[in-house]
C-alpha positions in Angstrom: 39.9 -64.0 149.7 41.5 -66.3 152.0 40.7 -69.3 150.0 42.3 -67.7 146.8 45.6 -66.3 148.8 45.7 -70.0 150.1 45.5 -71.4 146.2 48.3 -69.0 145.2 50.3 -69.5 148.4 50.6 -73.1 147.1 50.9 -72.7 143.4 53.8 -70.2 144.0 55.5 -72.4 146.2 55.6 -75.3 143.7 57.0 -72.7 141.2 59.4 -71.5 143.4 60.6 -74.9 145.2 62.7 -76.1 142.2 64.7 -72.8 142.4 64.8 -72.1 146.0 68.7 -73.0 146.3 69.8 -70.8 143.1 70.3 -67.2 143.2 67.3 -65.6 143.4 67.5 -63.9 139.7 66.8 -67.4 138.2 63.3 -67.6 140.4 62.6 -63.9 139.4 63.3 -64.6 135.7 60.9 -67.7 135.6 58.3 -66.0 137.3 58.6 -62.8 135.1 59.0 -65.2 132.2 55.4 -66.9 133.2 53.7 -63.2 133.8 55.0 -62.1 130.5 53.0 -65.4 128.7 50.1 -64.9 130.8 50.0 -61.2 129.8 50.3 -62.2 126.4 47.6 -64.6 126.4 45.2 -62.3 128.3 45.9 -59.3 125.9 45.2 -61.6 122.7 42.1 -63.0 123.5 40.6 -59.8 125.3 41.5 -57.1 122.7 40.5 -56.3 119.1 43.5 -57.8 117.3 42.4 -57.0 113.8 41.6 -53.3 115.1 45.0 -53.0 116.7 46.5 -54.0 113.4 44.7 -51.5 111.3 45.2 -48.8 113.7 49.1 -49.3 113.8 49.1 -49.4 109.9 47.4 -46.2 109.8 49.9 -44.4 112.3 52.8 -45.9 110.0 50.9 -44.4 106.9 50.6 -40.9 108.6 54.2 -41.2 109.8 55.0 -41.1 106.0 53.3 -38.3 105.3 55.4 -36.4 107.4 58.5 -37.7 105.1 56.9 -37.3 101.7 55.2 -33.8 102.2 57.7 -32.2 104.8 57.7 -29.2 102.7 53.6 -28.7 103.2 52.6 -27.0 106.4 49.2 -27.9 106.0 49.7 -31.7 105.1 52.2 -32.2 108.0 49.5 -30.7 110.5 47.0 -32.7 109.5 49.0 -35.9 109.4 50.0 -34.7 113.2 46.3 -34.4 114.0 45.6 -38.1 112.4 48.4 -39.8 114.3 46.8 -38.2 117.5 43.6 -39.7 116.7 44.6 -43.0 115.9 46.6 -43.0 119.2 44.0 -42.4 121.0 41.8 -45.3 119.0 44.9 -47.5 120.0 44.4 -46.7 123.5 41.0 -47.5 123.4 41.9 -50.8 121.9 44.4 -51.5 124.8 42.0 -50.5 127.5 39.9 -53.7 128.0 42.8 -56.0 128.1 44.8 -53.6 130.3 41.7 -53.7 132.7 41.3 -57.6 132.5 45.0 -57.8 133.8 44.7 -55.7 136.8 43.4 -58.3 138.9 45.9 -61.4 138.1 48.6 -58.8 138.1 47.8 -57.5 141.7 47.6 -60.8 142.9 51.0 -61.9 141.3 52.7 -58.8 142.8 51.4 -59.6 146.1 52.9 -62.8 145.9 56.2 -61.6 144.5 56.2 -58.9 147.5 56.1 -61.7 150.0 58.8 -63.5 148.6 61.2 -60.8 147.2 60.2 -57.8 149.5 61.8 -58.5 152.5 64.3 -61.1 153.8 64.1 -63.3 157.5 66.2 -62.1 160.4 69.6 -63.0 161.0 70.3 -64.7 164.4 71.4 -61.7 166.7 69.4 -58.9 164.5 67.4 -56.7 166.1 63.7 -56.0 165.1 60.4 -53.5 165.8 56.8 -55.2 166.8 54.4 -53.1 166.2 50.9 -54.0 167.5 48.0 -51.6 166.0 44.9 -51.6 168.5 41.4 -51.2 167.1 40.1 -47.5 167.9 38.1 -48.3 170.7 40.9 -49.8 172.7 43.4 -47.6 174.8 46.8 -49.1 174.9 47.2 -47.9 178.4 44.4 -49.8 179.6 45.6 -53.1 177.7 47.7 -55.5 179.6 49.7 -57.2 176.7 52.7 -59.1 177.2 55.0 -61.4 175.1 55.1 -65.2 175.9 59.0 -65.7 176.4 60.5 -68.1 173.5 63.6 -69.8 173.0 63.6 -68.4 169.3 64.0 -64.6 170.5 64.4 -62.3 173.4 62.2 -59.4 174.1 64.5 -56.7 174.9 62.4 -53.9 175.8 59.5 -53.4 177.9 56.2 -52.4 175.8 56.2 -49.1 174.6 52.6 -47.7 174.7 51.7 -44.8 172.2 48.0 -43.7 173.2 47.8 -41.1 170.2 48.6 -44.0 167.8 46.6 -46.9 169.6 49.7 -48.5 169.3 52.1 -51.1 171.4 55.8 -51.6 170.5 58.5 -53.9 171.5 62.1 -54.4 170.3 63.0 -58.3 169.9 65.9 -60.0 169.1 66.4 -63.0 166.9 68.0 -65.9 168.3 67.8 -69.4 167.1 67.2 -70.0 162.9 63.9 -71.1 162.2 60.0 -70.3 162.3 59.0 -69.1 165.7 55.5 -67.9 167.1 55.3 -64.7 169.0 52.5 -65.3 171.3 50.8 -61.9 172.4 48.8 -62.4 175.5 46.3 -60.2 177.6 43.6 -61.1 179.7 41.3 -63.5 178.3 43.0 -63.9 174.9 46.0 -64.3 173.1 47.5 -64.1 169.3 50.2 -65.7 167.2 52.4 -63.7 165.1 55.3 -65.9 163.3 58.9 -64.6 163.1 61.2 -66.1 160.5 65.0 -66.3 161.3 67.5 -67.8 158.9 69.2 -67.3 155.6 66.9 -65.8 152.9 65.0 -68.1 150.7 62.0 -68.2 148.6 59.0 -69.0 151.3 56.8 -66.3 151.7 57.0 -63.8 154.8 54.4 -62.1 156.6 55.2 -58.5 158.0 52.0 -57.5 158.5 48.9 -59.2 159.9 45.8 -57.3 159.1 42.3 -57.5 159.8 39.8 -59.1 157.2 39.2 -56.5 155.1 39.5 -57.4 151.3 42.4 -55.1 150.2 44.3 -55.9 153.5 43.9 -59.7 152.5 45.1 -59.2 149.1 48.4 -57.3 149.7 49.1 -59.5 152.5 48.6 -62.8 151.6 51.4 -65.1 153.5 49.3 -64.8 156.6 45.6 -65.5 157.8 43.8 -62.2 159.0 43.4 -61.6 162.8 40.2 -63.1 164.4 37.2 -60.8 164.5 37.1 -61.6 168.4 40.5 -59.6 169.0 40.7 -56.0 169.7 43.2 -55.5 167.1 43.8 -53.9 163.9 47.2 -55.2 162.8 50.5 -56.6 164.0 53.8 -55.7 162.1 57.1 -57.3 162.5 59.4 -54.9 160.7 61.7 -57.1 158.4 64.7 -55.8 156.5 64.0 -55.1 153.0 65.5 -57.4 150.5 66.8 -56.3 146.8 68.4 -58.4 144.1 72.3 -57.8 143.1 73.2 -56.9 139.9 76.7 -55.4 138.5 77.4 -54.6 142.4 74.1 -52.5 142.6 70.9 -53.3 144.5 68.0 -53.7 142.4 64.3 -53.3 143.7 62.4 -56.9 143.1 59.6 -55.0 141.4 61.9 -53.0 138.7 63.3 -56.1 138.0 60.1 -57.8 137.6 58.5 -55.3 135.0 61.7 -55.1 133.2 61.8 -58.9 132.4 58.2 -59.2 132.3 58.4 -57.0 129.0 61.6 -58.4 127.8 59.7 -61.7 127.6 56.5 -60.5 126.8 57.7 -58.5 123.5 60.3 -61.2 122.6 57.5 -63.8 122.6 54.7 -61.7 121.1 55.7 -62.8 117.1 55.9 -66.5 118.5 52.2 -66.3 119.9 51.1 -63.9 117.1 49.9 -61.4 119.5 49.4 -57.8 118.3 50.3 -55.2 120.8 
């Protein structure tokens, strides 16, 4: 999974680079357009296009029965039952391409969340750092500390929560840039990145986790923790990010799905895809 994330990180960096200085809506629209095109192609080549077209025609025919025989209860009920059957048949035709789409769509969503789900810290802004330890490790027994840095200051001593196997600190951002938070304890250390500065399209990594498949899938912007460290995850609580539209804050996921659907349905005729 690490190799896949590395390739996708590079690909999305290249796609976003020309739009990095523009309003983030441009990048969202561009990536939604590419996603809509990808989903159209997947749907076209993995679905039974003739079967879908035939099923839709039958649904239209049964709908006409409602209008032509609206005074006949028996015909109306039969038409209604036929419509239900054809809708189930249509869902059957659509199931295969939808299953094929799940994998690339999850990878795309993970990449977009790293770029649009959070924003970097501003100088002077506070943030919580949460370190989850492995189950067999007691936070009261682990002498963990943060190495001082010019990029941030540590504002609180470590808060050790034994019930949660967790150690927390509150940090304050100081200098713009990408800084390494070095967590050190006897015999070992690990580094967590902190991004400070204006929002861009570079991926952020709020969560660094172990090497489990789904943890890597949904956190593509950072390498997993080494197996040798007694940690389960390190989380830097970056502020959330939203897109502004007509004075409102729009979640990136809503914007992405709406734009992808608009582009997909707008281009299905051009690419001769029956949906």
